[in-house]
C-alpha positions in Angstrom: 0.0 0.0 0.0 1.1 3.5 -0.8 -0.4 6.7 0.6 0.3 9.8 -1.4 -0.4 13.5 -1.0 0.4 16.8 -2.7 -0.1 20.4 -1.7 0.4 23.5 -3.8 2.9 26.3 -3.3 1.7 29.9 -3.3 2.3 33.4 -4.5 1.7 35.9 -1.8 0.1 38.7 -3.8 -0.5 41.3 -1.1 -0.3 41.8 2.7 2.8 39.6 3.2 4.2 39.7 6.7 1.0 40.8 8.5 0.2 37.1 9.3 3.3 37.0 11.5 2.9 37.2 15.3 3.0 39.5 17.3 1.7 41.9 14.6 -1.3 39.7 13.7 -2.0 39.2 17.4 -2.1 42.9 18.2 -3.5 44.4 15.1 -5.0 41.6 13.0 -3.4 40.6 9.7 -4.7 40.4 6.1 -3.2 38.6 3.2 -4.2 37.8 -0.4 -2.5 34.8 -1.9 -3.0 32.3 -4.7 -1.8 28.8 -5.1 0.1 27.6 -8.2 0.8 24.3 -9.9 4.1 23.7 -8.2 3.7 21.2 -5.3 5.1 19.5 -2.3 4.7 15.8 -2.5 4.7 13.0 0.2 4.4 9.2 -0.1 4.1 6.9 2.9 4.8 3.2 2.5 3.9 1.2 5.6 6.5 -1.5 6.5 6.7 -4.1 9.2 10.4 -3.9 10.3 9.9 -1.6 13.3 11.7 1.3 11.6 10.8 4.8 10.5 12.6 6.0 7.4 12.7 9.5 5.8 14.0 10.0 2.3 14.1 12.6 -0.5 12.6 11.5 -3.8 16.0 11.3 -5.5 17.3 9.1 -2.6 20.3 11.4 -2.0 19.2 12.1 1.6 17.9 9.5 3.9 17.6 8.8 7.6 16.4 5.8 9.7 15.1 5.6 13.3 13.7 2.9 15.5 9.9 3.3 15.7 8.9 4.8 19.1 7.0 7.6 20.8 9.5 10.3 19.7 12.2 11.0 17.2 14.7 13.7 18.0 14.9 16.4 15.2 18.5 16.7 14.2 18.5 19.4 11.5 17.9 17.0 8.7 14.2 16.1 8.2 13.1 18.3 11.1 9.6 18.8 9.7 9.2 15.1 9.1 10.3 14.3 12.7 8.1 17.0 14.1 5.0 15.8 12.4 5.7 12.2 13.4 6.2 13.2 17.0 3.0 15.2 17.1 1.0 12.3 15.6 2.4 10.0 18.2 1.6 12.4 21.0 -2.0 13.3 19.8 -2.9 9.8 18.6 -0.9 7.5 20.9 -2.8 4.4 20.0 -0.7 3.9 16.8 2.5 2.0 16.5 3.9 3.2 13.2 6.6 1.7 11.0 7.0 3.2 7.5 9.1 4.9 4.8 8.2 8.5 4.0 9.5 9.9 0.7 9.2 13.6 0.0 9.9 16.2 -2.7 9.2 19.8 -3.5 8.9 21.3 -7.0 10.8 24.5 -6.1 14.1 25.2 -4.2 13.9 25.4 -0.4 14.1 28.9 1.0 12.9 30.4 -2.2 9.8 32.3 -1.0 7.0 30.2 -2.2 6.2 28.7 1.2 8.0 25.4 0.5 8.6 24.3 4.2 5.1 24.9 5.4 3.6 23.4 2.2 5.8 20.3 2.7 4.5 20.1 6.3 0.9 20.2 5.1 1.6 17.5 2.5 3.3 15.2 5.1 0.5 15.8 7.6 -2.1 15.1 4.9 -0.5 11.8 4.1 -0.8 10.7 7.7 -4.4 11.9 7.9 -5.2 9.8 4.8 -3.3 6.7 6.1 -4.6 6.7 9.7 -8.1 8.2 8.9 -7.5 11.0 11.4 -10.5 13.1 12.3 -9.0 16.4 10.9 -10.7 18.9 8.6 -9.0 21.6 6.5 -8.8 24.2 9.3 -7.5 21.5 11.7 -4.8 20.4 9.3 -3.6 23.9 8.6 -3.6 24.9 12.3 -1.8 21.7 13.3 0.9 22.2 10.7 1.3 25.7 12.0 1.6 24.6 15.6 4.2 21.9 14.7 6.4 24.3 12.8 6.1 27.4 15.0 5.6 25.9 18.5 6.9 22.3 18.5 9.9 23.0 16.3 10.4 26.7 17.0 10.6 27.7 13.3 10.0 31.4 12.7 7.3 32.4 10.3 3.7 33.3 9.7 0.5 31.5 9.2 -0.5 32.0 5.6 1.5 29.2 4.0 -0.2 26.3 5.9 -3.7 27.6 5.1 -3.0 28.4 1.4 -1.5 24.9 0.9 -4.4 23.2 2.6 -7.3 25.2 1.1 -5.8 26.1 -2.4 -7.2 28.7 -4.8 -7.2 32.5 -4.5 -8.0 33.6 -1.0 -8.3 36.6 1.2 -7.1 35.5 4.6 -7.7 37.2 8.0 -5.3 36.5 10.9 -6.1 37.1 14.5 -4.6 35.9 17.8 -6.9 33.0 18.2 -8.4 32.3 14.7 -7.8 32.4 11.0 -10.6 33.1 8.5 -10.1 31.9 4.9 -12.3 33.8 2.4 -12.2 32.2 -1.1 -12.5 34.7 -3.9 -14.8 34.1 -6.8 -13.0 35.5 -9.8 -13.8 35.1 -13.5 -11.8 32.4 -15.3 -10.7 34.9 -17.9 -9.4 37.2 -15.2 -7.4 34.4 -13.6 -5.9 33.4 -17.0 -4.9 37.0 -17.8 -3.4 37.4 -14.3 -1.3 34.2 -14.8 -0.2 35.5 -18.2 0.8 38.9 -16.9 2.5 37.9 -13.7 6.1 36.9 -14.5 7.6 34.6 -11.9 11.4 35.0 -11.8 13.9 32.9 -9.7 16.9 35.0 -8.7 19.0 31.9 -8.2 19.6 32.9 -4.6 18.2 31.5 -1.4 17.9 33.1 2.0 17.3 32.4 5.7 13.8 33.7 6.0 13.8 33.0 9.7 16.4 35.8 10.3 14.4 38.4 8.4 11.2 37.3 10.2 12.9 37.5 13.6 13.9 41.1 12.8 10.3 41.9 11.7 9.0 40.4 14.9 11.5 42.3 17.0 10.5 45.6 15.3 6.9 45.1 16.4 7.9 44.2 20.0 10.0 47.3 20.1 7.1 49.4 18.8 9.1 50.6 15.8 6.7 53.1 14.3 8.1 52.9 10.8 7.9 49.1 10.6 4.4 48.9 12.1 3.1 51.6 9.8 4.5 49.6 6.9 2.6 46.5 8.0 -0.6 48.6 8.3 -0.1 49.7 4.7 0.5 46.2 3.6 -2.7 45.1 5.2 -4.4 47.9 3.3 -2.7 46.6 0.1 -4.4 43.2 0.6 -7.8 44.9 0.6 -6.8 46.9 -2.5 -5.7 43.7 -4.3 -9.0 41.9 -3.3 -11.1 44.8 -4.7 -9.1 44.9 -8.0 -9.4 41.2 -8.6 -13.1 40.9 -7.7 -13.9 43.8 -10.1 -11.6 42.5 -12.8 -9.5 45.7 -12.8 -6.2 44.0 -13.6 -4.5 47.2 -14.8 -4.4 48.2 -11.2 -2.5 45.1 -10.1 1.0 46.5 -11.0 0.4 49.7 -9.1 -0.8 47.8 -6.1 2.2 45.6 -6.1 4.5 48.6 -6.4 2.7 50.3 -3.5 3.3 47.2 -1.4 6.9 46.8 -2.4 7.8 50.3 -1.1 6.3 49.5 2.3 7.5 45.9 2.5 11.1 47.1 2.4 10.5 49.1 5.5 9.4 46.1 7.7 12.8 44.8 8.5 16.4 44.9 7.4 17.5 42.3 4.8 14.2 42.2 2.8 16.0 43.7 -0.2 19.5 44.3 -1.3 21.4 46.0 -4.2 21.0 43.0 -6.5 17.3 42.6 -5.9 16.7 46.4 -6.3 18.5 46.3 -9.6 16.4 43.4 -10.8 13.3 45.2 -9.8 14.3 48.4 -11.5 15.2 46.6 -14.7 11.8 44.9 -14.8 10.1 48.3 -14.4 12.3 49.9 -17.1 11.3 47.2 -19.5 7.5 47.4 -19.1 6.5 45.9 -15.7 4.2 48.2 -13.7 5.0 46.7 -10.3 6.3 43.6 -8.5 7.7 42.2 -5.3 9.8 39.7 -3.6 8.0 36.4 -2.8 7.9 35.5 0.8 10.0 37.1 3.6 12.6 38.6 1.2 16.3 38.5 0.8 16.3 36.3 -2.3 14.4 33.5 -3.9 11.6 34.3 -6.3 10.4 37.7 -7.4 7.3 38.4 -9.6 6.3 41.3 -11.8 3.1 42.4 -13.3 3.6 42.9 -17.1 0.5 44.2 -18.9 -0.2 43.7 -22.5 2.7 41.9 -24.2 5.4 43.4 -22.1 6.2 40.1 -20.4 8.4 39.1 -23.3 10.6 42.2 -23.0 10.8 41.9 -19.2 11.8 38.2 -19.4 14.5 39.0 -21.9 15.8 41.9 -19.8 16.1 39.6 -16.7 18.3 37.0 -18.4 21.4 39.0 -17.6 21.0 38.3 -13.9 21.6 34.6 -14.1 18.2 33.4 -12.8 15.3 31.9 -14.8 11.6 32.5 -15.5 9.3 29.9 -14.0 6.2 28.9 -16.0 3.2 28.2 -13.8 -0.6 28.3 -13.7 -2.9 29.1 -10.8 -4.6 26.1 -9.3 -8.0 26.0 -7.4 -7.3 22.8 -5.4 -5.4 22.6 -2.1 -4.2 19.5 -0.3 -5.0 16.3 -2.2 -4.5 12.8 -0.7 -5.1 9.3 -2.1 -4.3 5.6 -1.4 -2.9 3.0 -3.8 -3.6 -0.6 -2.9 -0.9 -2.9 -4.1 
């Protein structure tokens, strides 16, 4: 028997960073994001040898542990171990022996929510295998708790919910709850948005946890500039929601540019000279706005390119050594299934 799952990565279109505590706890956060057809994958193969094995899909990385109530995270496969430990704690009736193989369709630390999406995919595979009584909100919240509380990984809340629910959503974040509001947008609007949003990988990665820690500290220190920037990004999410629902796609670039100016004020390290040059080059060649994806510092950027300007923008970015990623928006979130052998 094989138990499989996949969960989609996401583009954070507006409001990024306002889902991070303590800002969201004190002021409430708002984010608009959309899932794309790049995925995190997980496959569980039950075995009977009393071992727990974690592997990457290409087999280059693997780790084995005796089955038991807890596996100590050791840096490699931390998320895998954290989810296993939480399953054993919350559902102690199970004695599990299995091989878990995982992969992600984008580089780690690239700004598309890879770590949290992988957590959702792994957790979804366990829910499918063990028939755990967890709905969509339960899975997203549990994945968040495992990452942020059990494993102490810095970050926000949007990635777990976008990966679980899928689609284009306006999300509200409060201290004790998250509200996911799916947006009903015309298919033609979604297709045009996908055509005009150029996703560019800068061929750099970053430690998002360091940037997020600075952002959190700025809120704790009542840094007025950083907090006002987050207020404006929450406003940006509402602006983006209105533009998409009304089909006013020509406003998207301006809204992205509005947000980019404020995002850079949230914390040190969100941008750098290279990223600024890439951004300016895209604008000079026809893009009307854009942003870094995720916490910042590297990874993916995306730009709104109206009309047929995407081709000139793509050509202009080749000089920086990265690559343009083809993608489509997807309406489905976490999907799980079982293969009987």
